[in-house]
SEGU-761674 format. One record per residue (C-alpha): y, x, z. Coordinates in steps of 0.001 Angstrom, whole numbers, plus 500000, padded with zeros to 6 digits. Each point is the difference from the previous one (the first is absolute). Last residue first. Layout:
BEGIN
YXZ;...
END
This chain:
BEGIN
680648223489221553;500339496590498437;500474497134502484;496937497781500022;500454496687498246;500671496479501275;501245497162497778;502839497816501227;500404496223500185;503313498526501162;500432496492501328;502778497660501072;500471497231502568;503028498224501482;501056498245496791;496669498144499942;498860498557496674;499154503132498038;498975502191502925;497660497296501292;498650499052496588;498972503574499266;498536500443503496;497839496963499414;499822496421501291;503544498927499423;500278496244500485;500447498450496552;503055498872498069;502565502219501714;503417498844498762;501891500676503193;497745501919502417;498065497546502145;496560501606499809;501704503342500532;500973498994503520;503780499809500280;501202502081502953;503268498541501237;502768502536500436;502435499470502849;500431503746500387;497919500321503172;497571502563498613;499765500489496265;497273500134497383;497886502239497805;496324500105498924;498645503028498205;496552500208498378;498874503494499041;496883500044497835;498228503327499735;497890500839496961;497117502426500253;499705503550498695;499531501309503544;498610497785502724;502607498916502585;500393501727503378;501964502799498313;502595497365499194;501681500396503378;502877497510499888;503462500754501407;502599497240499754;503590500445498831;502128496828500175;502521499524497240;503478498544499625;501609497379497746;503814500413499780;502422497383498685;497914496986500945;499688501368503517;497774502286502043;501057501885503146;498010503068500970;496747500720501824;497967497476497944;497338498668502357;496276500747499791;497820496914500371;496741498913501574;501266499313503484;498442500392503455;501155503534500672;498783501307496676;500605499142496402;499841501550496572;497261501538497856;497538497128500410;496721500516498140;498298497101498224;496309499313499430;499777497380502730;503266498331500920;502078501850502617;499750498275503352;503171498171500900;503409501118501196;502716497406500426;503560500720498923;500447496682498195;499899501657496587;496832501799501102;498383496682500882;500623498720496493;498683503289498620;496729499708501930;499690496309499140;500350500864496285;497747503066500040;496742498179500673;500256497924496832;501506502876498047;497018500417497685;499821503157497924;500910499610496316;502648502745500123;497374502423501318;497512498998497338;502569500577497271;500796503425501370;496327501112499979;498093502221502394;501480498743503226;501768501239503117;502157498144502513;503544499883501239;502255497950502229;503692500567500703;502022497575502135;503705500674499564;502955498947502173;503707499212499910;501878499680503288;499576503658500981;503604500820499007;501953496805499424;499215497670497126;502820498930497725;501920496749499987;501086498675496612;496359499699499067;497337501618497841;498077502712501835;497903502707498353;497464502303501673;498655503093498254;496620501356501064;499433503759500070;496397501162500339;499476503469501397;496828501956499270;497233501985501653;497783501193497132;498025498798496979;502843500488497557;501837497296498121;499448498463496562;502071496897499191;498393497315497879;502497498034497888;498117500917496815;500376503693500838;502439500914502751;500689503397501560;502959498746501971;502469502368501611;501943498842503085;503686500908499801;501538497693497411;498785496470500653;499178500475503675;503401501588500541;501870497338498016;498518497273502198;501090501818503131;497981502368502148;500599500583503690;502348502664501366;498621502298502696;501266503419498918;503282498791498583;502368503001499903;497117502489499614;498635497683497295;497548497091499748;499415498169496738;496998502119498977;498007499200503167;498580503445500903;497365500770497359;500598503770500121;502160501039502944;497212501923501646;499840499287503706;501351502406502584;497901502677501667;500309502054496846;503678500506500784;501920500172496722;502461497317501067;501897496979498732;501309497631502677;499299496401499030;499500498573503506;496208500033499523;500133503729499319;499756501454496522;498103502836498386;500382501552496548;497284502572499336;497043498347498324;501808497707497600;502949502357499616;498709503594500068;496508499048498844;501351498025497072;502404502784499073;497121502476499987;497722497705498001;502620499420497316;502876497542499912;502295500805497075;503701499530499399;500720503693499322;501910502508502085;497368502742500160;498395500658503353;501391501631503111;497587501722502409;500489498226502264;501339496751498589;503703499429499431;499918500391496191;497153497486499790;501990497519502051;502843500061497492;497642499291497096;498464497144501978;503470498696500772;501081499949496360;496735498410498870;500304497286502621;503547499204498875;498948499711496353;497145497725500951;496257500634500256;499140496419500874;497522499124502748;502501497810501840;500783502128503043;503756500183499438;501278503452500891;503462499780501570;498467500862503369;499455503633498898;497815501899502467;498498496789501323;499915498788496405;497529502753499114;497216498482502108;499917496502498473;501018501537496673;496830502087499709;497783496962500485;502135498060497532;499636502727497370;496253499967500573;499874496232499641;502132499962496849;498206502724498056;502831502086498460;498986501534496672;503376500410498323;502237500034503083;497903502812501398;497028500259502335;498068503270499828;496828501777498789;498111497825500337;500665496819501971;497792499661503096;501867501181503086;498007498668502935;501609497873502685;500782502128503079;497772499068502904;500042497687503004;502497497549498587;502831498422501949;500595497467498583;497687497410498454;499529500132496242;501562497086498078;499237496314499411;502420497291498906;500144496250500628;503185498205498895;499327500584496296;497051497607500319;497209501134497705;497063497654500556;501739496912498628;500307501709496623;502838499043497671;498785498362496815;499415502380497087;502620500630497340;499627499587496238;502876500044499496;502857502364500821;500314500732503704;502978498996502156;498641496601500976;496700501532501194;497740496989499856;500787497266502417;497903498383502704;501615496695500965;498526497978502844;502177501527502710;503428499126498559;502580501178502533;497838502881501155;502238502560498277;497193501261497758;500457502379497095;498226502980501534;497070498074501382;498922498209503183;503346500635501625;500487499709503748;501799497352502028;502052499082503023;501595496646499355;502858498165501620;500357496663498224;502307499136497113;500209496442498748;498433499132496674;500705499727496278;503408501680499861;498552503251501319;502871502356500763;500662503506498687;502228502981500646;500774503010497773;501988503043501115;502657499972502736;502838501955498342;500953496927497953;497337497326500197;497800499326496972;498560496603500911;496484498753499292;498910496355500144;496231499787500244;498005496901499194;496737500389501877;496697498782498586;498208497098501643;500625497617497109;498722502548497504;502151499909496850;498141502783498236;503315501685499194;500587500302503766;503750499760500474;502314502931500622;503693499207500389;502814502465499340;503447500575501444;502616502713499458;502884501837501666;499895498356503415;502917501475501917;499294500597503654;499407497980503110;496414500813500808;497549497173499230;498153498558503006;500694496388499008;502630500409497283;499653496923497808;503457498557500623;500088496318499036;501580498343496981;500130496444498693;500840499801496335;502232497922497742;500119500990496351;501967496852499199;497750498691497260;496889501791501177;500121498485503477;498082500988503108;499289503652499322;498415501614503038;501297503425500961;498556502799502063;502377502826500849;499055503671500348;501984502809501639;503679500294500917;501013502021496929;498132497527497822;496535499176498683;499632496397498841;496850497881500186;499445496761498077;497978496870500592;500562497148497505;497434501004497385;498223496691500548;496562501656500161;501162502226502858;497625502953500133;501886501737497215;502963500454502379;503118500643497921;501574503441500304;503529501322500510;501289503512500574;503271501764500729;502014497168501514;503331501034501498;500856498523503431;503737499287500026;501371499357503475;500453496434501232;503151497898500052;499704498354496585;499458496549501509;500209499704503785;496556498889501166;500294501829503280;500301503354498270;498857500113496382;496844502087499723;498041497527497872;502865499387497579;499074502672497434;496504498530499792;501722496857498751;497656499746496953;502950499777497628;498972498571496665;499999501580496545;500125497556497114;497904499154496951;499687496305500867;496216499762500080;499617503775500155;501164500097503594;500988503569500822;500037500757503724;502505502538501315;499872502374502963;503097501830501317;502571497182499860;503700500832500075;501895500195503298;502108503016498988;500886503435501354;497526501749497738;498395497408497736;496348499012500325;497342502704499926;497929498052497524;496573498386499634;499229497707497062;497415497230500349;498052498271497225;499270496719498273;498144499646496704;496993498620501826;496327500744500650;500730502684502557;503607500238501263;501173503325498617;501576502688502165;502987502224499186;501501503011501751;503144502064500702;503055498655498181;503231501519501266;502925497615500441;503382500244498322;499045497655497132;499455497170502445;496852497893499410;501108496569498798;499205500645496343;502168497718497840;502814502548500080;497820502491498137;500856503521501145;496926500018502219;497922499614496859;497243497394499986;497919500673496897;497142498103498386;497689502013497791;497556499700497125;497006502213499330;497462500354497224;496872502077500648;497770497015500666;501650496773498793;501883499319502220;501060502558502633;502769499020502419;502582502401501425;502195498746502836;503127502094500431;502108500393503140;503399501644500338;502213503059500268;497813502575501709;497027498595498185;497392497809501669;497132499068497687;497771496926500112;496953500201497728;498080497157498400;496791500257497992;497478501000502696;501900497808502469;503119500382502157;499685503764499605;502477502003502053;502863502382499329;502190502549501761;503404501666499806;500264500329496213;502923502089498828;503263498471498766;500580496491498681;501449501126496671;501453497039498182;497741500210498147;496746501229501530;498237502995498452;496361499039499463;499623502027496820;503170502104499672;498160503282500498;497974499186496894;503141499492497947;501516503199501402;496976502137499007;497137500693502372;497980502908501382;497396499103502588;498203503347499981;499346499575496269;501669496866498727;499387496358500868;502682499606502694;501027496337499967;496522498756499184;500251496433498809;500063496505501475;500679497323497412;503259498112500215;502459498633502516;503165500811501960;499105502773500487;496744501628499003;497163500817502419;499264503711499651;496445500956499163;497701502602501499;496472501243499336;497241500942502429;497938503151499878;496475500028498591;496707499285501685;499884496236499739;502359497651501803;501663501327503146;503508499514498657;499808497802496917;502762497452500464;503018502270500491;503581498775500254;503336501780500336;503004497829500785;503417501365499110;502798501816501822;497173501810501826;497204497661500901;496402499408500916;497361497569498815;496223500251500381;497586497465498536;496377499647501042;496757498916498392;497347497379500654;496889500301497865;499705498792496408;496909497862499395;502028496783500118;503469500783501287;500152501866503286;503077499543502209;503000502365499613;500690501602503364;503608500926500638;501772503262500814;503542500764501114;502203503057500355;502976500445502303;502997502281499731;501352503059501794;502760502142498484;500698497158497595;499888501018496343;502678499901497265;503120501419501591;497953501865502607;498411502105497269;496457499797498630;500854497886496984;502564502637499125;497268502381498936;496494499720501391;499536503776500289;497436502111498182;498399503045501601;499110498682503431;498295497016498396;499959496746501920;496756499187501814;496362499135499470;499658501220496422;503393500553498320;501436497299497801;503551501272500654;501751496821501159;497277497387500468;497660502204502052;496484500424498688;497133498445501920;496209499676499755;499146503695499807;502430501437502536;499093497401502598;501818499484503317;503079498939498060;503601501199499686;503370498523499046;503295501915499683;502735497770498583;502284500125503077;497942501274502934;496455501126500678;498619496593499067;496386499015500586;496976498688498187;496755499661501929;496728499684498111;496836499260501978;500745496333499419;499036499998496342;500345496203500099;503315499437501811;501497503486499512;501639501006503253;503791500304499978;502535502306501685;503792500230499783;501889502969501414;498836503226501638;501744503353499848;498117503287500063;496224499952500413;497325497810498445;496512499613501516;501517499704503491;497243498682502261;500364497553502864;498611499940503532;500550496945502231;496756498117499393;498709502266497281;500682500705496325;503404498378499613;501545501342496815;503305501824499704;502627500591497362;502395502879500582;501804500975503170;503624500102498841;500371496252500592;496538498519500229;498080498065497344;497155498000501495;496371499298499323;497624497795501999;496201499824500321;498543497829502738;499940496719498084;497868501500497232;500241498010496780;503554500050498625;501042502986502147;503130499198501972;503472501107498893;502905501457501989;503375501262498751;502772501919501784;498064501614502847;502098502164502345;497693502110502143;500393500247503778;496541499367501410;499755503410501680;496486499606501396;498580503201498542;502849502146498731;499449503574501149;499487501872496710;499184503636500692;502135502945498905;498244503368499836;499914500683496249;502861502502499933;500939501020503536;502172497498501834;500088501841503320;496211499736500310;499865496686501857;501022498092496877;500854496323500225;500688497282497433;501578496626500723;500513497071497634;500207499788496222;503788499894499690;500036502981502310;500185501117503636;498783503601500345;498593501489503211;499613503778500252;497874501174502935;500384503693500799;496730501923500075;501345503151498280;502386499591501731;500435498660503563;498032496995501114;501176496420499849;503114498746498241;501987500163496777;501373496756498519;500955499338496386;501679496800498806;500544498085496770;497586501552497496;499608498257496647;496559500930498620;496634499618501680;498674503198501596;496891501905498925;501802502506497780;503232500111502042;500027503732500824;502360501478497384;501703503220501147;499530501909496771;498387497655497491;496402498784499770;499330501738503318;496988502326499932;500480501356503525;500618503677499384;498423503402500704;496416498730500144;500555497754498170;502200499326496987;503753500423500006;502125496860500198;500746500571503680;500252496836502065;498300500379503369;498645503440500846;502923501734498344;502987497672500190;501764499632496654;503355501737500203;503395498370500241;503179502045499818;502789501013502345;503365501734499658;500763498271496718;502254501684499273;500478503137502038;496833501746498962;496892501138501886;498435496584499541;499103499409503626;496948497797500274;499381496315500749;496295499191499859;498970497165497754;497827496878500157;500247497322497341;499269496317499427;500563498192496714;497103497751500790;497014499523497771;499294499129496391;496490501229499268;498546496488500056;501108499363496450;498264503155498790;501769503035498539;500727501980503144;502178500426503072;502821497846498676;502780499621502577;501491496986501693;503089499126502078;501491502290502633;498970501807503179;501028503481501103;498329502040502730;501943502979501257;498657503072501813;502477502068501972;498781503507500674;500399502090503173;496617499013501363;499153496760498236;502782497496500593;499553496611498356;502306497860497868;499715496460498691;501697498446496974;500200496609498322;501009498315496761;498425497313497861;502290496983499500;503471501517499719;498807502879497838;497910497843497695;501405501378496725;498218498849496847;499245502089496911;496259499832500518;500375501107503622;502970501651501725;499431499890503745;498685503454500778;499811500825496289;502776502596500117;498023501987502538;502283501076502869;501274503503499485;498508503375499090;498847498824496563;503423498676499064;501145496364499793;502228500297503058;500358503685500876;498142501146503074;500870498967503526;503752499469499764;502081500599503108;501473497315502259;502941500845502222;500607499564503713;503544499996501383;499875500075503800;496457501316500198;497124497702500967;498559499563496491;498756503561499882;498464501003496664;500988496806498197;497612500003497046;500357498024496777;497340498782497594;500669498559496544;498351497489497710;501440500137496496;502342497613498169;503049502190500610;499560499756503735;497292498291501975;498921499819503596;497844501783502569;501582501228503222;498720502689502350;501432500575503479;499568503066502171;500653499229503655;496331499803500916;498178499447496746;501710496976498512;499418497315497381;502399497935497917;500111497667497003;502870499472497537;500436496906497855;502009499763496838;501779502757498124;501645503025501589;502783501581497976;500000503724500474;501777502463502293;497995503212500257;500150500817503703;499763496277500690;502328498742502709;498892497919502956;502272496981500457;501369499236503483;499575496797501993;501795498655503039;498905497276502404;496536500413498501;498140500662503215;502427502760501028;498897503188498258;499948498616496465;498729501481496761;500272499418496246;497851500601496931;500235499160496295;502023497581497893;497903497615497910;498100498638502970;501302501425503272;497413501939501987;500904500120503692;499582502756502609;500566499142503670;500573502895502415;498216499504503320;498716503444500868;496520499363498603;501444498944496631;500027496311499196;498993498859496537;501307497736497275;499084498385496732;501300497802497165;503364499151501479;501154497602497305;503653500198499069;502406497070500177;502806502124501387;499014503625500678;502506501427502481;501074496628501335;496431498690500151;498846503110501829;502915499760502423;499261496333500626;496438500556501132;498829496395499778;498980498332503238;496641499000501402;498789498712503357;496352500691500755;498095497879502505;499142499506503634;499717496491501410;501696497224501922;498465496812498653;500329498636496451;500968496441499060;503177501152498347;501034501782503152;498820502177502841;501745503320500302;498892503165498236;498982503222501733;500434503003497778;498501501908497101;502702501542497874;499990499795496197;502363501941497764;500384498995496355;500368502064496828;501487499010496652;499181497212497599;496470500508498626;498953501071503449;499447502952502326;499288498559503452;500933502137503009;498290499650503372;501128500453503589;497626499363502928;501937500707503202;499080503432501352;503532501243500655;501173496796501588;499800496270499658;496609498575500961;498109498455497080;497277502638499662;497542499169497217;499639503575498809;501730502503502323;502918501241497989;501429503505499930;498377500810496652;501883497043498513;497622497763498069;499747499612496241;499378497000497778;499921500513496240;500518498254496684;500954496531501178;500773497287497448;502864497667500778;500313496207499880;500157499571503734;501109503137501804;503070499068502041;499275496422501060;496273500666499812;500114502718502630;496319499305500634;499917498208503350;497000497704500485;497546502718500955;496985500440497774;496414499286501019;499709496681498187;496567498518499278;497863502036502340;496956501407498208;499080502629502547;501878499760503274;501350502538499443;500820501436496557;503745499665500537;500009502375503002;503750499919500564;501750498178497219;502952500257497669;500875498449496657;503118501451498399;502204497849497798;499204496945497914;499069501719496768;500988500082496360;497737500841497126;502389502455498404;501785500751496770;498779497379497571;503166498090499084;499410500268496283;503627501106499685;499042503445501222;498750500890496539;497326502626500409;501280503490499224;498508501586503092;496826498364501214;500262496886502164;500995500167503637;497121498831502105;501660499933503407;497284497840501563;501611497758502594;498796500219503565;500396503118502130;497093499853502399;500219501337503551;496942500703502146;499933501221503592;496365500681500864;499253498860503567;496912497929499157;498671503076498209;499657501935503293;500655503703499452;503267498817498516;501099500281496384;503692499618499243;500092498264496662;502814499710497462;499117498290496748;501997499437496811;500426497772496960;497882496972500676;499967496614498298;498213497661502417;503280498765501501;501142498897496546;503524499363498801;501217498456496771;502913498189501590;500631498592503447;503150500380502056;498529499703503455;496239500188499627;496888499637502131;497139502358499341;497235499191497508;496477499298501126;496912502071499163;499069500826503569;499695503240501893;498536503323498912;497451499968497188;496722501946500195;498994503339498489;496742501938499623;498984503672499734;503650500857500565;499183502351502910;498287497303502032;502932498389501790;501570498449496930;502979497655499666;501719497939497323;503611498822499640;501310497287497692;498733499054496550;503080500431497827;500198503733499347;497569500997502702;500894501818503223;497066501990501361;499326500785503661;497785502844501181;497460501021502595;497339502663499567;502197502643498374;500076501965503252;503772500316500378;500602496345499222;500758498704496513;502889497880498706;499868498808496411;502566498735497509;500311498074496746;496345499184499320;499329498251496673;496661498251499622;496448501283500532;497811502673498419;496491501436500159;499707503190497975;499431500437496227;498841503653499805;503511501078498886;502465497221500676;500201496282499178;497716497800502052;496224499916499762;499359497685502957;502529497546501388;500267499199503694;500684496833501921;500305498380496579;499343497547501316;498333496610500411;502462498559502521;499359496589501589;501836496704499536;499324496780501879;500319496781498034;498508497857502740;498632502051502912;503117499307502117;500588502757502556;501461502629497718;500763503531501103;502139502265497908;498388503362499168;497959502683501763;499375497932503134;497619501818502317;499602497276502587;501817500033503339;502011496854499472;497025498237498496;500001496402501104;503638499115499448;500295502119496865;503379501706500065;502628498922497448;500339502300496964;499349497428497293;502247497348501458;498341497252502059;499652496616498297;501587496911501512;501227499020496514;503592500273501191;499160503392501421;498677501079496618;503166498882498245;502214501666502569;498021503205499762;500361499882496225;503779499735500339;500070502984502326;497909502094497648;502055498954496992;503166501018501814;498254503285500666;499153500598496376;503391499122498537;499253500636496320;503083501049498032;498110501787497267;496273499968500668;498624499493496485;502671501961498150;499988502842502485;496229500285499878;500036500308496216;502790502554500072;498175502050502618;496848500079497928;502063501070497001;501623502789502007;496685501182501425;498385500449496615;496294500436500501;498605503373499036;498627501399496787;502937499228497742;498829498999496549;499717502724497365;501175499772496444;503636499241500742;501312496758498528;502396500366497088;498038498010497437;499316497170502410;503627499924501080;501004499484496407;497583497099499678;501279498478503238;503601500367498923;499179498255496745;498373497176501917;503028499776502269;502371499861497042;497961497219498444;499847498062503267;503751499910500592;499879496524501466;503139499926502114;499423498611503508;501227496564500976;501711499846503352;498478497812502665;501335497805502799;497643499544502948;498640496502500256;
END
């Protein structure tokens, strides 16, 4: 047992301090997430974790169990498209469920977002790029960022010294693009140098997510899906434990050349502890490795001597070979001899430089962005090649002619060392600088927070000091209105449609004004191909599964629906297979679905800020504001880090019906006290709140005044004595018993009689409690039907103490579960690395309550309790197919109806990898599938849910409206679609289909336009701009009239290869596939594309389309650890006409079943009478998917169907059947589908019972003219 010191009580003084803090609290809560508090939380949880030692220990455990590690190649599928770790054993096999992309992210117009991107490398065309994620490894695109796929495996690198290092944490990229992608030379600087904002206490230990050196590879994307493309030598002996800001190559180097001489590949790494030089050379055999080429690294001693202990936050090489370095907290320096000697660069106006400095160059002119006197500042070295270069001021820091003061100062917080980047372009004789920082408010709405991203031209001031100033760039970022300006919200500001927190800017492609500007942000990647002009950035995040979920909760009824809280990316809801929605922006903590009013989702922003999807049913507990906390009245001290956890869990429980009273639900959440509501979702009025008293008493409202006002006595309700700190999380053991984890202990609250509560406390300062007081408590799980429970902890830094404890109520003691011992080497006690436990859950499918799952840094462990008295457990890794990454949270969905055939889904929130799931009820089998309805994941085919997100009453989902079958006009069209709105289309009267029609053509002029039928802010800006450029010019207003329609819809032409023309011999651009762009002219649709970019004129689930040649897009899903290669997935599309939807769904499938069975086997048969076959040819009935398909990324097949052959005003039934070729998938006839009680005899039964079939009925009408 770890010795403990008793803490002083002091509860009265703390309560008084809380009351005083309440009175002093500022009226308005900070809009953005607080990066320092997030960093502090992460530091506490991960302090001292040796990630790579854990990886090696886990490998040993798996090898001992004769189980291949997660990134081992699949013996039978070496050439398959593996997007995540392969897993041969079907038992307990994990698959990802997204988010592969998130809709409605934070920025103007709510773009698609992903997780944090630290660096990007883009080729000269903008078609190929690599992206380095914060903790999710490297990703690659070859279709202009339309889609992304991961590079290499998920495994950690080997270690030497160990520590909190992570090979998937990226800080920098250096890519030399070759004409042949398999010859790309790619270097990755591991270790994310996420220095916390200025003023944060360094003692928290959160300064960097350390790396294991520099990964290198030649052609790492080939062959596709290989497990480990990186070379074995990373410079780990010199670079382990550091974060890397930048990698830069000598201009004399030939990338990848290992031969000594002038062209030998020489690279510099700028790190959190100086600079290092890497030379590529031939390496001798040794350590189990053959003779090979690799990089050998050494620290630049002169840099270390001149700037001891300093971080080198950036660097660049001038064309002539001079090396420029940015020294954090000091300024600039240069070297002419590869760092053998280094000389500082003086500032013309000597000032103290604070924090990081970032660099960019135009020829030999160098620009540096940093901070002095609390304000961002820009310096210019006119000619950095001279013997004694100096840096002049560009504008005055904090003044209108200098860098905007808000570049990285937001809501009183300074994020200079987290959000800082610069790029420079040369336009004629002018230098144009792009500056990236944190966030900026572009309007009043939540979604109007975008990136603090600016574009300025550097101009001579005409005075001696400063000699240069910044001017907003006319044509890009002028604040003046059109036609003379650009309508920027503030001079220079261009980040409207970009997620906040910008980490890297890259300029590539055509010359201005068609320069491509790529921005890497906390919300993914955004690209403008109009030099960054206001409103021209497009989100390019589809496939980037790099979000950091903190909490995950399954819907209480619908097994498909999941919610998660994501660090700095809001709270998200799964609405498709891999597509999620972001109903709440900003930070994302705890989430909870109401158990009986299950359309209600409650979520935490951070601290004491709780929101709900309903503004009528819910008021927040702090300010009693509908739907969310008030912006006008703050929560007082209760909302500070002293009294609320930055992220904390919430819990709900179903209260069974009593007599005539229906079942209800209870919701509990916490600050320093437990808040309880029993009437959420009942009646029409808002809910009410009570605080559970401590140590006992009657629950009462702790904030009963207007806007949640309270006196000191009311604020003291529920205050623990001694003070246990803020609540970390809580869980209901039963409808009348609640287990609560505080920072300093555990409390069990029991209600009896109703409204009266008593408590039992286990304080970590109590010597009788075996859990060490120096540990961090993370989670709690009740054993159903008992008074027993589990407590998850991080263990003790540097100690062998247990990480997961079992409380046995029979003797009132905490027992060691021995999970801490599972990684001991060779059975030697206390020899293994500490594996902190962040989540624990008891399997509800085990009637004994003895099966438990724990989420740790190494993944998931399955435990079986064998003895309550001793707490003995047997443990096995439960990581089959799961990427090796920290599991932040666990949740289990179980069918509330108790169907024996229903799945039991364990979900894991995996750091920087999204959410993964495994079916505990049955083994996994490869399955290609298609959805029958919007809320269908084909795991439970007999269940047809109502809309789980709609308030009652809600209709059952229709089986004739598969979201995976869409219909749009065929491209190209023979004539320009008619302009019907009179007199014009504006944001006020915008008819969705007409707007979409216009967008499909307009986006070829402006690829940032999203063809979704919405008249957005960005669309309005570009329409107004286009009007001023017409001949003759029109007024600069956001209005589409007949002339604009004719000019765009009738006039814009495009070639098959995506080249935009005005040649009338070329096809009109209108109705070209709305996901294709000039950079990706042949890309196929993703799930998000079909959801967002094909308009649906739907009434009562019946979609009206025009009586004309059409294109049907069919989305193919695949659930397995091994993806399908290009042309391995297939679609069979049949269609027929009828007068009535119900009659069509009631059609017999007796003749269809043998046809479809033959189709699955690749055999063509005669098409059944009455049906038309839209696919097939060459002896087969299918159309193959031209791209790879995996669980992370469903893809579509586009099939042309001439609907002019069908009678007008009739209904058309499209029946799609999907499958795979040679993927080891066994076609299960629908008569044998699990749980099917009768053989399907109708179309409705077929699409309900068979996961391979889906239907869509559309109504035909003539196109208006």
